[in-house]
C-alpha positions in Angstrom: -21.2 -14.5 -3.8 -20.8 -12.1 -6.7 -18.9 -9.5 -4.5 -15.9 -11.7 -4.0 -13.3 -11.7 -6.8 -9.9 -13.1 -6.2 -7.3 -11.8 -8.7 -4.1 -13.4 -9.8 -1.1 -12.8 -12.0 -1.2 -9.5 -14.0 -4.8 -8.7 -12.8 -3.6 -8.9 -9.2 -0.5 -6.7 -10.0 -2.6 -4.2 -11.7 -5.1 -3.9 -8.8 -2.3 -3.7 -6.3 -0.6 -0.9 -8.3 -4.0 0.9 -8.9 -4.9 1.0 -5.2 -1.5 1.5 -3.6 -0.6 4.3 -6.0 -4.1 5.9 -5.9 -4.2 5.9 -2.0 -0.5 6.6 -1.7 -0.3 7.0 2.0 -0.3 3.8 4.1 0.2 2.8 7.7 3.5 1.0 7.5 3.6 -1.6 10.3 6.7 -3.4 11.6 7.3 -5.7 14.5 4.0 -7.4 13.5 4.5 -10.3 15.7 4.4 -8.1 18.9 1.5 -6.3 20.4 1.1 -3.5 20.0 3.0 -3.6 16.6 4.7 -0.5 15.5 3.1 1.7 12.9 3.6 5.0 11.1 2.3 6.8 8.0 4.5 6.4 4.9 4.2 7.6 1.3 4.3 4.9 -1.3 6.6 6.0 -4.2 5.9 3.2 -6.7 4.6 -0.2 -7.2 7.0 -1.7 -9.8 6.2 -4.3 -12.6 7.0 -7.1 -10.1 4.6 -5.8 -7.4 7.4 -4.5 -5.2 6.3 -1.4 -3.2 8.9 1.3 -2.8 9.4 3.9 0.0 12.1 6.3 1.1 13.3 5.9 4.7 16.1 7.2 7.0 18.8 4.7 7.8 18.7 5.6 11.4 14.9 5.4 11.8 13.2 3.0 14.2 11.4 1.4 11.3 14.8 0.5 9.6 16.0 -1.0 12.8 12.9 -3.0 13.3 13.1 -4.3 9.7 16.7 -5.5 10.4 15.4 -7.5 13.3 12.3 -8.8 11.5 11.6 -8.2 7.9 7.9 -9.0 8.0 5.7 -5.9 7.5 2.0 -5.0 7.0 0.8 -2.1 4.9 -2.6 -0.7 5.4 -4.1 1.6 2.8 -7.5 3.4 3.1 -9.1 6.0 0.9 -12.6 6.4 2.2 -13.6 9.0 -0.3 -13.3 6.4 -3.1 -14.0 3.3 -1.0 -10.5 1.9 -1.8 -8.9 -0.3 0.8 -5.9 -2.5 0.7 -4.0 -4.7 3.1 -0.5 -6.0 2.1 1.6 -8.5 4.0 5.2 -9.0 2.9 8.9 -8.8 3.6 10.9 -5.6 3.5 14.5 -5.0 2.3 16.5 -1.9 3.2 18.4 -0.9 0.0 20.9 1.7 -1.1 20.6 2.0 -4.9 21.6 5.2 -6.6 19.8 4.4 -9.8 16.5 3.6 -8.0 16.9 6.7 -5.8 17.2 8.9 -9.0 14.2 7.2 -10.5 11.9 7.8 -7.5 13.3 11.1 -6.3 11.0 14.1 -6.1 11.5 17.6 -4.5 9.2 16.7 -1.6 11.6 14.0 -0.4 14.2 16.7 0.4 11.9 17.6 3.3 13.3 14.6 5.2 16.7 14.4 3.4 18.2 17.9 3.4 21.3 16.8 1.5 19.2 15.5 -1.3 20.0 12.3 -3.2 23.5 12.2 -1.6 22.2 12.3 2.0 24.1 9.6 3.8 20.9 8.7 5.9 18.8 8.1 2.7 17.7 4.5 2.1 15.0 2.9 0.2 12.6 0.2 1.5 11.3 -2.4 -0.9 8.4 -4.4 0.2 7.9 -7.7 -1.6 4.2 -8.7 -1.0 3.5 -12.2 0.0 -0.2 -11.7 0.3 -2.8 -8.9 -0.2 -6.5 -8.4 0.2 -8.5 -5.5 -1.3 -11.9 -3.9 -0.9 -13.2 -1.8 -3.7 -16.4 -0.8 -5.5 -17.7 -2.6 -8.6 -18.7 0.6 -10.4 -17.1 3.5 -8.7 -18.1 5.6 -5.8 -20.9 7.6 -7.4 -22.7 4.5 -8.7 -22.2 2.9 -5.3 -23.9 5.8 -3.5 -26.9 5.6 -6.0 -27.1 1.8 -5.1 -27.1 2.6 -1.4 -29.9 5.2 -1.9 -31.9 2.7 -4.0 -31.3 0.1 -1.3 -32.8 2.4 1.4 -35.8 3.2 -0.8 -36.5 -0.3 -2.1 -35.6 -2.2 1.1 -33.5 -4.6 -0.8 -29.8 -5.1 -0.2 -27.8 -3.8 -3.1 -24.1 -4.4 -2.3 -21.8 -2.6 -4.8 -18.7 -3.7 -3.0 -16.0 -5.9 -4.4 -13.3 -7.7 -2.4 -10.8 -10.5 -2.7 -7.3 -11.9 -2.4 -4.5 -10.6 -4.7 -2.5 -13.6 -5.7 0.8 -12.2 -7.0 
């Protein structure tokens, strides 16, 4: 089928970065072996050149405690307005790194860490993706909407979606 396109290497990294940084907010899931698993919204700070996904987190948060017990996590991204969707499974590390904190810091983070970059409760979470799957459009949202309209009028299926594995 022409709407499946697995991506690997740099193409996969580029797609991961494009979608995660565009959508920005994800549902960050921990304790994924248990039902119901734990989930909460988190803001992606960066996808680095190696495909690691970075977040700020409180050292005393439930999520940090859950990661210490089991580092497996699932990140679920969805931006319906652009038809961008991404699911990432990986392993999380809790990190204290002053240089990375400086690099990622922005004024909005102070909402959660009132003492700023020196807040003793401030940690970073680095998610190292093991597998990822994406759903996107081939030609952007506007062209996809035109394709849907043409499909309704013509009675022919015109699928403008694109999906596949990201092999990083």
